[in-house]
N, C-alpha and C positions, 0 to 999 in steps of 0.2 A: 415549469413542466405541467402538462395536463395530468389529470388523475390516471388516465390510461398509461401514459408514459411513466408515471411514478410506479404504478403497479408492475409494469414490465421490468423496470429497473430492479425492484425488490425481488421479483420472480427470478430474474437472471442471476442475482446474487445468491438466492436460496438454492438454485440447482447447479451452481458453478461446481466443477469437479472437486475443488478443495474446500467447499463449503462445510464439509464434515468437521473442520477445525473450529467452526463457530459453536459447536456443542461439545468439543473436546477440551481437555484441561490445558488450553493454550491461551495466549493473551489477545488473540484476534477479536473475539466478541467484545471484550472490555474496551479495546481500542476503538472498535467500530462505534460503540456507544458514545465514548468521549469525543470522537471525531464529529459525530452527528450533533452532539450538544454544542460543541465549539462553533461549528459553522452556522447552525440554526440560530443560536443566540447572537452571533455576530451579525447575521442578516437582520436580526431584530434590534440591533444596536445596544445590546446588553453586554457591554464589553468586559465587565468584571467577571461575569459568569463564563463568558467565552475564554477569558484568561485562565480561570481556574480549571476549566475542562482541558484547555491546551496544556497547562502545566502537568496535569495528571496524565495526559496522553503521552507526554514526553518521557515520563518514567515507565510507561506501559510498553511502548515500542519506539524504536529510533525514528520511525516515520513521524512521530509526534512533533519533532523539531521543524518539520516541513509545514506544519499548520501555521507557524509564526509568520513566515514571509507571505503566505497566501492571505492571511487575515490582515496583514499590513497593507496589502493591495486593497482589500475590502474597506479598511479604515480610510485610506487615502482617497478612494473614489466616492466615499459617502459625502453627501451634501453638508451635513452637520458633523464636523469632526473637531475634536478638541484635544489638546495635549494631555489633559487629565484622563481622557478615555484611552489614549495610547499608553499611559503609565499603568492604568488599571489592567490593561490587557497584557502588557509585557511583564509586570512585576511577578505574578505567580509562576511564570515560566522560568524566570531567572532564579527564583527560590528553589524550584525543583531540580534544575540543572546543577546548581551549586550543591544541593543536598546529595545528588547522585555522585558527583565528583568527590565530595567529602567522604562518602561511604567507601569509595575505592581507595582513597588516601588513608583512611582510618584502618582498613583491613590489610591493604597491601603496600602501604606507604608510597603509593603512586596513583594520582587522581585519574590517570588514563590507562589503568591496568586492563580495562575491558578490551582495549585494542590489542594487547598482548595475548589475551585469551582467544580472541578471534583468530589471531595469526597462528597460535600454537595448536589449536584444536580444530579449526575449520579452514586453515590456509587462506584466510581472508585478509587482504590488505587493500588499500585504496588503489584503484586503477582507472585509467581513462575509460569512460563508459563505452565508447564505440569499439575500442580494441577488445574489451571483454565480451561484448555482444558478438563480434565477428569470431572470436575464439570459440564461443559456445556453438556457433554454427559449424565451425571446423570439426569440433568433436562429433557433431551429428553426422556430417557428410563423409568424414574420413574414417569412421569406425564401422565395424560389422554390426549388424542389427542384433543387439542383445540387451540384457537388462540395464547394463551401464549406459549404453548409447541412448536408450529410451528414456531413462530417468535423469541422467546428468547431461545428456545431449539434446535430443529432440524435444522433450517436454519443456526444458528450460528455454531453448531457442524459440519455440512456438509461443510460449507465454510472454517472453520479452518482445517478440515481434508483434503480438496482439496489442500490447501496451503502447509500443512505439507507433504502430499504424493508426491508433486512435487519437494521437496527439493533434493532428489537423482538425479532426472532428470536434475534439474537446475545445479547441480554440474557437471554432465556429459556433458551437451550440451551448457552451456553458458560460456562466459568469466568469469574469477574468480571474477572480480569486480561486475558483475551482480549477480553472485551466492551469494556473500556476502550480497548484498542488499536484495535479496529474503529471505535469511536465517534470517537476522536481522529483516526485516519487519514482517515475520511470527511470530517470537518470540515477537515482540512488541505488535501486536494486541491480543496476548494471554497472555500477562504479566500483566493483570489487574484483580482485584478481581471480576469484573462483565463484562463478555464479551458481548458486544452489538454493533450492526451495522457492524459486520465483513464482511457480504456480500458486503456492500458498501465500506468498507476499502480495499477490494481486488482490487478495481479500482486503488488504489494507489500503487499496486504492479504489474507494467507492465510486469515484468519478468515472471509472471504466464502465461500470454498470449503468450509470446515468446516461452515458453516450450510447450504449447499446439500447437502452430503453427508449431513447429518442430517435434512433435510426433504424432499428430492426422492426419493420412494419409489415413487410411482405409475408403472407401466411406460410408459404412454402419455406422461406428462409427461417421464419420463426420456429416452425415445427422441426426443421433440421437442427437448429441450435439446441432446442429442447431435447431432441433424441440423443444427440452426441453428448451433451452436458450431463443428462441424467444417467446415461450409460456409464460414463467415466466416473461419475459420483459414486455409483454403486460399486464399481471396480475398486476405486481407491478406499472406500469404506471397508470393503472386504479385506483388502491388504492391510489396512490399519488395524483392524480388529484381530488379525493374525500376527501382529507384531512386525510386519514387514514395512519397508520404506514406502511412504506415501506422501513425501514432501513435508 
């Protein structure tokens, strides 16, 4: 990426409507830091540091597990790859996953208790991504225009559509490892029976902003994106500070 494209990518991230969660007491900012360290050090072939960052990212957000296959692609495509590098990269992640499952088992006597919590409190179970994506659009199109259809319908559907629509561009413009992450992350946020908070989850897919930074060059389009994003960012920040739903 050129310096201009890098600047645009960061700028799009900073003005994204749900970027308010980067300064709120959520895990998005921590995950973004660990994600950046993992990929940067992997590109530099510092596999042990990449492994540590990935392991910490896994227990920060569930998206962290997707870094593993993405960096496995990066390792496989590297000219100088060794089995010891693979071990150094994978080992920290195995430790953190085991530790997380042990905590679940120690407290609840079930290593997969987190799946029950998601089901009982958020109505989330695994579902085929395409069916969930279509169902979200059905909620949008078949409901009267109100707060529910806007927050649970249209906003979720449009966020998912944006991520899906950028998959071909991610394949064309990004390194293979970053494309794999973008693809898997898009499938992950739509592989639940009840899609919720996907506009916020997009913050955990930095590749989306890389693609926008590399493709949005037209001045009119750029200003339009800025106007819409900043306007929605102010609106969601206002709702969040008033204790209302803002994803």
